[in-house]
VOBA-1610 file (N, C-alpha, C; in pm, whole numbers, padded with zeros to 5 digits, always signed):
BEGIN
Met+02318-05010-14520Met+02320-04911-14406Met+02220-04942-14310Lys+02276-04955-14134Lys+02163-05006-14091Lys+02164-04912-13983Gly+02058-04877-13900Gly+02033-04870-13775Gly+01961-04702-13818Gln+01874-04669-13881Gln+01820-04566-13897Gln+01751-04501-13792Pro+01812-04371-13790Pro+01682-04307-13665Pro+01533-04330-13709Gly+01446-04342-13620Gly+01297-04353-13629Gly+01216-04441-13711Asn+01347-04560-13721Asn+01325-04702-13809Asn+01292-04672-13963Arg+01346-04541-14002Arg+01325-04544-14128Arg+01413-04633-14205Ala+01338-04638-14344Ala+01432-04688-14428Ala+01546-04610-14507Glu+01653-04680-14556Glu+01721-04599-14611Glu+01681-04586-14775Ala+01741-04469-14795Ala+01754-04405-14911Ala+01730-04504-15072Pro+01639-04513-15126Pro+01622-04620-15228Pro+01724-04607-15364Gly+01753-04754-15372Gly+01887-04745-15503Gly+01976-04721-15437Arg+02104-04643-15564Arg+02224-04571-15519Arg+02186-04457-15442Leu+02083-04407-15446Leu+02109-04283-15331Leu+02135-04339-15189Ala+02093-04442-15196Ala+02156-04463-15044Ala+02307-04467-15026Leu+02379-04425-15135Leu+02552-04434-15134Leu+02543-04328-15071Val+02495-04164-15145Val+02508-04041-15116Val+02453-04043-14942Gln+02335-04109-14918Gln+02354-04091-14770Gln+02397-04118-14697Ser+02467-04230-14712Ser+02571-04289-14629Ser+02714-04209-14621Phe+02714-04169-14740Phe+02850-04081-14755Phe+02834-03945-14662Val+02733-03900-14652Val+02675-03763-14571Val+02712-03849-14430Asn+02647-03916-14411Asn+02590-03991-14261Asn+02779-04089-14213Ser+02849-04021-14304Ser+02953-04119-14229Ser+03000-04029-14097Val+02954-03941-14060Val+02955-03874-13953Val+02847-03872-13866Asn+02858-03893-13754Asn+02758-03872-13636Asn+02797-03721-13599Val+02682-03611-13637Val+02730-03491-13610Val+02728-03455-13440Glu+02622-03550-13388Glu+02585-03504-13230Glu+02725-03591-13150Phe+02733-03691-13194Phe+02794-03770-13103Phe+02910-03843-13147Gly+02938-03856-13296Gly+03042-03934-13373Gly+03025-04009-13331Pro+03107-04135-13409Pro+03192-04115-13443Pro+03247-04030-13616Asp+03367-04006-13666Asp+03349-03958-13799Asp+03461-04041-13881Glu+03403-04134-13959Glu+03438-04239-14027Glu+03580-04167-14113Phe+03569-04057-14144Phe+03694-03982-14222Phe+03804-03907-14151Ala+03750-03923-14007Ala+03843-03893-13926Ala+04009-03910-13964Thr+04025-03993-14013Thr+04172-04034-14052Thr+04166-04120-14205Thr+04270-04132-14249Thr+04262-04160-14356Thr+04247-04336-14394Ala+04297-04429-14284Ala+04249-04544-14285Ala+04078-04577-14256Gly+04040-04487-14185Gly+03900-04477-14209Gly+03808-04441-14325Met+03910-04369-14379Met+03828-04324-14491Met+03825-04451-14587Arg+03920-04519-14597Arg+03960-04591-14670Arg+03840-04740-14652Arg+03865-04770-14515Arg+03775-04919-14498Arg+03607-04854-14530Trp+03561-04712-14519Trp+03437-04630-14582Trp+03418-04674-14700Leu+03531-04670-14824Leu+03557-04681-14918Leu+03540-04821-14965Glu+03545-04904-14903Glu+03585-05033-14896Glu+03487-05080-14887Arg+03402-05046-14765Arg+03255-05134-14733Arg+03159-05091-14805Asn+03178-04992-14919Asn+03062-04941-14992Asn+03116-04941-15143Glu+03221-05050-15161Glu+03265-05126-15274Glu+03290-04964-15375Leu+03342-04870-15335Leu+03395-04777-15406Leu+03515-04775-15475Val+03596-04833-15399Val+03765-04890-15436Val+03779-05005-15432Arg+03880-05067-15506Arg+03928-05207-15532Arg+04085-05196-15546Gly+04154-05308-15454Gly+04290-05286-15452Gly+04347-05198-15328Pro+04451-05204-15364Pro+04557-05055-15265Pro+04534-04935-15307Val+04402-04845-15287Val+04400-04729-15290Val+04396-04711-15149Glu+04483-04597-15146Glu+04546-04542-15014Glu+04485-04358-15031Pro+04381-04347-14956Pro+04367-04189-14976Pro+04468-04108-14880Asp+04507-04022-14930Asp+04604-03933-14877Asp+04553-03787-14804Glu+04617-03715-14716Glu+04532-03636-14641Glu+04460-03518-14724Leu+04478-03501-14861Leu+04428-03388-14940Leu+04303-03473-14967Asp+04288-03603-15006Asp+04169-03657-15038Asp+04061-03680-14971Arg+04122-03686-14818Arg+04036-03701-14672Arg+03985-03551-14636Arg+04075-03475-14655Arg+03963-03312-14681Arg+03924-03291-14779Asp+03924-03300-14893Asp+03820-03290-14991Asp+03696-03352-14984Ala+03723-03506-14907Ala+03574-03551-14878Ala+03477-03517-14784Ile+03576-03487-14660Ile+03516-03417-14571Ile+03437-03276-14647Ala+03494-03190-14684Ala+03457-03060-14774Ala+03335-03123-14838Leu+03351-03191-14931Leu+03227-03256-15013Leu+03131-03318-14962Arg+03105-03352-14824Arg+03004-03424-14739Arg+03007-03325-14701Glu+03028-03197-14634Glu+02957-03110-14558Glu+02880-02989-14666Ala+02932-02997-14793Ala+02849-02930-14886Ala+02762-02991-14951Leu+02751-03135-14919Leu+02612-03206-14977Leu+02514-03222-14832Arg+02528-03190-14722Arg+02508-03167-14595Arg+02393-03031-14582Ala+02489-02913-14660Ala+02429-02820-14687Ala+02310-02805-14795Leu+02322-02854-14889Leu+02233-02872-14994Leu+02098-02951-14924Leu+02118-03036-14834Leu+02021-03119-14796Leu+01944-03063-14696Arg+02042-02971-14612Arg+01924-02862-14548Arg+01833-02793-14585Glu+01858-02746-14740Glu+01790-02648-14853Glu+01668-02761-14862Asn+01703-02870-14908Asn+01546-02988-14913Asn+01472-02983-14804Asn+01544-02945-14691Asn+01445-02954-14568Asn+01391-02819-14539Gly+01404-02729-14655Gly+01367-02581-14581Gly+01466-02532-14533Gly+01587-02528-14533Gly+01667-02429-14497Gly+01712-02346-14634Pro+01796-02234-14584Pro+01847-02114-14695Pro+01927-02199-14782Ala+01950-02139-14894Ala+02036-02166-15010Ala+02191-02125-14976Asp+02274-02212-14979Asp+02407-02201-14928Asp+02508-02224-15089Pro+02502-02063-15134Pro+02613-02073-15275Pro+02750-02121-15235Arg+02799-02124-15129Arg+02909-02176-15101Arg+02933-02320-15117Ala+02837-02377-15056Ala+02807-02526-15075Ala+02804-02587-15219Arg+02775-02485-15297Arg+02727-02518-15441Arg+02885-02510-15511Arg+02958-02404-15489Arg+03086-02380-15550Arg+03187-02487-15480Thr+03163-02541-15400Thr+03237-02629-15292Thr+03208-02771-15371Val+03106-02780-15436Val+03069-02936-15488Val+03125-02917-15657Gln+03109-02792-15683Gln+03164-02773-15853Gln+03300-02778-15794His+03380-02711-15731His+03545-02757-15720His+03582-02905-15704Ile+03494-02934-15639Ile+03567-03064-15613Ile+03546-03187-15728Ala+03409-03169-15780Ala+03376-03249-15923Ala+03470-03198-16003Arg+03547-03117-16043Arg+03584-03085-16153Arg+03718-03181-16131Asn+03782-03230-16024Asn+03881-03311-16027Asn+03822-03485-16020Cys+03713-03514-16049Cys+03637-03661-16036Cys+03619-03700-16155Pro+03619-03650-16240Pro+03587-03697-16394Pro+03550-03838-16396Met+03404-03859-16480Met+03328-03956-16506Met+03358-03984-16679Val+03324-04121-16700Val+03376-04139-16843Val+03235-04253-16852Val+03212-04270-17006Val+03109-04362-17036Val+03148-04504-17049His+03100-04580-17000His+03189-04721-17054His+03089-04831-17046Phe+03138-04959-17110Phe+03029-05068-17120Phe+03053-05205-17038Ala+02988-05199-16925Ala+03025-05342-16860Ala+03071-05479-16935Glu+02976-05467-17070Glu+02984-05589-17138Glu+03007-05574-17280Glu+03020-05650-17376Glu+03009-05625-17506Glu+02877-05554-17584Lys+02809-05603-17534Lys+02671-05579-17553Lys+02595-05504-17488Gly+02661-05470-17390Gly+02547-05389-17247Gly+02537-05259-17277Glu+02447-05185-17187Glu+02377-05042-17205Glu+02520-04988-17135Pro+02501-04855-17202Pro+02632-04762-17116Pro+02626-04704-17007Ala+02711-04670-16926Ala+02706-04665-16801Ala+02796-04561-16769Leu+02772-04468-16691Leu+02874-04370-16589Leu+02951-04411-16513Gly+03087-04393-16483Gly+03174-04459-16439Gly+03257-04358-16414Pro+03369-04415-16307Pro+03478-04295-16290Pro+03565-04325-16387Ala+03675-04249-16400Ala+03754-04190-16516Ala+03908-04283-16461Gln+03932-04304-16326Gln+04014-04372-16271Gln+04006-04418-16129Pro+04000-04554-16097Pro+03988-04635-16009Pro+04057-04613-15862Asp+04035-04462-15827Asp+04070-04432-15731Asp+03988-04294-15638Val+04061-04257-15487Val+03967-04181-15450Val+03898-04080-15499Arg+03915-03982-15595Arg+03852-03896-15696Arg+03762-03951-15762Gly+03832-04099-15825Gly+03645-04167-15881Gly+03579-04228-15810Ala+03592-04256-15633Ala+03475-04256-15574Ala+03424-04148-15522Leu+03450-04037-15510Leu+03371-03889-15493Leu+03290-03897-15609Gly+03371-03877-15750Gly+03276-03874-15857Gly+03196-03944-15872Thr+03193-04084-15826Thr+03059-04191-15810Thr+02954-04144-15685Val+03005-04073-15613Val+02913-04048-15486Val+02786-03891-15548Leu+02920-03834-15686Leu+02813-03718-15720Leu+02740-03774-15893Ala+02793-03860-15910Ala+02727-03933-16017Ala+02565-03987-15941Glu+02586-04041-15856Glu+02430-04083-15799Glu+02343-03992-15744Leu+02423-03862-15694Leu+02324-03767-15640Leu+02250-03713-15798Met+02385-03689-15930Met+02320-03624-16022Met+02179-03744-16081Gly+02195-03851-16074Gly+02076-03953-16075Gly+01981-03957-16004Ala+02003-03858-15862Ala+01842-03893-15784Ala+01793-03733-15804Val+01860-03617-15880Val+01842-03549-15938Val+01726-03555-16080His+01748-03660-16112His+01700-03671-16277His+01568-03779-16238Asp+01616-03853-16159Asp+01462-03956-16141Asp+01380-03878-16032Gly+01384-03746-15990Gly+01334-03696-15887Gly+01345-03727-15759Ser+01413-03816-15668Ser+01430-03860-15540Ser+01529-03760-15476Trp+01631-03675-15528Trp+01708-03627-15449Trp+01625-03506-15338Gln+01484-03451-15407Gln+01414-03353-15307Gln+01351-03429-15192Arg+01366-03600-15171Arg+01321-03644-15075Arg+01459-03683-14954Leu+01586-03626-14996Leu+01689-03663-14894Leu+01694-03566-14827Lys+01685-03555-14723Lys+01715-03457-14618Lys+01781-03438-14510Ala+01835-03350-14496Ala+01923-03343-14332Ala+01867-03263-14245Cys+01870-03326-14125Cys+01716-03310-13991Cys+01760-03178-13950Gln+01603-03146-13943Gln+01613-03007-13906Gln+01706-02941-13763Glu+01685-03061-13673Glu+01744-03044-13523Glu+01897-03025-13571His+01949-02860-13509His+02082-02861-13572His+02209-02912-13511Arg+02148-02984-13394Arg+02258-03064-13321Arg+02304-03211-13399Cys+02180-03253-13460Cys+02169-03366-13518Cys+02239-03376-13660Glu+02174-03283-13788Glu+02135-03326-13919Glu+02182-03462-13951Trp+02115-03572-13916Trp+02138-03684-13971Trp+02049-03700-14104Val+02123-03743-14214Val+02050-03740-14350Val+01942-03861-14365Phe+01806-03820-14404Phe+01712-03908-14417Phe+01632-03909-14529Tyr+01591-03996-14545Tyr+01480-04027-14690Tyr+01328-04020-14622Asp+01283-03874-14742Asp+01118-03870-14670Asp+01053-03893-14777Arg+00968-04046-14681Arg+00905-04114-14752Arg+00732-04094-14734Ser+00725-03966-14688Ser+00595-03956-14655Ser+00546-03857-14772Arg+00400-03888-14798Arg+00305-03839-14897Arg+00337-03715-14943Asn+00317-03632-14863Asn+00348-03472-14872Asn+00474-03397-14863Arg+00584-03518-14817Arg+00726-03497-14868Arg+00746-03370-14728Ala+00686-03368-14591Ala+00684-03307-14505Ala+00767-03361-14363Ser+00804-03455-14376Ser+00938-03455-14227Ser+01002-03372-14257Arg+01043-03355-14103Arg+01162-03266-14076Arg+01236-03269-14014Trp+01216-03416-13937Trp+01316-03443-13836Trp+01321-03618-13892Cys+01490-03680-13850Cys+01515-03803-13853Cys+01448-03916-13756Ser+01400-03843-13639Ser+01317-03954-13560Ser+01218-03824-13491Met+01132-03824-13534Met+00987-03749-13443Met+01016-03780-13298Ser+01046-03922-13244Ser+01042-03898-13130Ser+01173-03863-13030Val+01262-03837-13133Val+01368-03758-13066Val+01389-03631-13082Cys+01469-03632-13248Cys+01491-03463-13268Cys+01340-03406-13297Gly+01244-03441-13340Gly+01121-03388-13333Gly+01065-03345-13207Ala+01093-03443-13100Ala+01038-03402-12928Ala+01131-03324-12881Arg+01238-03283-12898Arg+01320-03169-12885Arg+01279-03069-12910Ala+01300-03050-13084Ala+01208-02909-13092Ala+01103-02862-13057Lys+01022-02963-13019Lys+00859-02940-13005Lys+00889-02872-12827Met+00977-02942-12759Met+01020-02899-12648Met+01066-02777-12630Arg+01165-02741-12714Arg+01248-02620-12726Arg+01157-02488-12761Val+01033-02538-12846Val+00943-02404-12844Val+00880-02431-12769Tyr+00869-02516-12672Tyr+00746-02494-12559Tyr+00773-02409-12459Arg+00963-02452-12433Arg+01002-02374-12347Arg+01042-02205-12355Glu+01038-02197-12470Glu+01043-02063-12536Glu+00932-01980-12509Gly+00822-02084-12556Gly+00670-01998-12551Gly+00657-01956-12361Lys+00687-02041-12268Lys+00662-02019-12146Lys+00760-01934-12096Arg+00874-01867-12150Arg+00988-01830-12115Arg+00947-01684-12166Ala+00872-01680-12265Ala+00816-01569-12368Ala+00679-01490-12254Gly+00620-01605-12224Gly+00505-01592-12131Gly+00560-01515-12007Thr+00656-01597-11944Thr+00670-01549-11824Thr+00723-01392-11791Thr+00773-01387-11913Thr+00898-01258-11925Thr+00716-01146-11947Gly+00640-01156-12034Gly+00530-01084-12052Gly+00456-01040-11941Ala+00429-01131-11887Ala+00351-01151-11761Ala+00392-01062-11613Glu+00543-01007-11622Glu+00632-00967-11543Glu+00622-00859-11561Arg+00627-00769-11690Arg+00609-00644-11728Arg+00474-00559-11671
//
C-alpha cells in the first residue's frame, strides 16, 4: 500500500492487509474498489487472497463492504470513538461463513491458520484472522480510523503515547483545528452580541 497520508508508514506485517481492506474506499473522494465485483476481484488478486478463477458475486461484494465498514467502526473506537455493538454483530455474522482451519505449509513445518476454502469467504476469513493476530500481539489498538469524519482513512499510530488522532496533521488535523477555531469565534461573537 503506497501513498499513506502524512507520509505515515503502513501498518506492520500482515496488519497492513486489514488496513488495506478498510482503505479499499477513500471515504472523502472515492474511488471504492468494491463498487463492482470486478473491482473487488482485482483487489483480492492484488493482495494475493485468491488464486485462479475466483469470481465474487453480489452477495460477496455486499458482505465485504459490510465487513469493511464494521471494521472501520471498530477502528473509530480505537481512536476514542463510542462503542458500536452493531459493528461487532456484523463482524460475528460474516465470520460465521468464513471458516479457518489449521494447516501445514510443509511436511515438518509449523501449523498455521488458513482459509478452509480458496474463495472470497476464505479471503474475508484471512482478513479477520489477521485482525485476531493483531489483537493477540497488541498492535490492533494502534490501527485507527482518522477522527476527521469526512476522511476516516485508516492509519497506524506509531506515536509513543498512541495519541495520534488524524491520518495527517497537515490536512485532517488542520481542518479539525480550523473548525474548532471557527466555532469558538462564532460562540464569542454570539456571546458579545447579547
